[in-house]
C-alpha angles and dihedrals in degrees: 000000000000090000092050091053089048091051091047090052093052092048091049091049091051090050093049088050091051092045089052093050091046090051091052093050090048090054091050090049092048088051091053091044092056090052093045097044092050094044107039116336139285118309099201094173089058092047091050093049092048093046091049089051091050092051088049092052091046089054094048094047091044092055093043103047103075094045088047093053092047090049090049093050090046092048094047091044089236110180110180119219095223129016107168133067094013119176117210092269091053092048089053089048090050092050091049092052091050093052092048090051097049095043089051088056103059095176091064092041095051092044091053091046090054092046091051091047092050090048094051100035096089091049092049089050090052092043091053091045091052091048091223095168096036131081 
């Protein structure tokens, strides 16, 4: 039962991350739509491609975020003091301790940044090629 609750919590967290990314992409698209509509008309094809790209990025990031955090914790040898029955303050304290630990271990942090860069580079190139943020 506890494992099932933990699994649902992880799934809910992933979904909230994906929803937040989709919302951010939607806001970006709405910003580009306003410029496009006022200047020359609506480019639905461009909007669809940009939105598809944003959804794909959200999907990839959503799938990689939990394993990345786990590998960071393992690499930095992070061992939380308490992991059960955490109130909101304790969760924030746990996050703070985690950040302190990974920032203190630059090798792990730099490796994770490089992996994230490698993961997102093709999307950034496509995003730039499609000119999703420009007129």
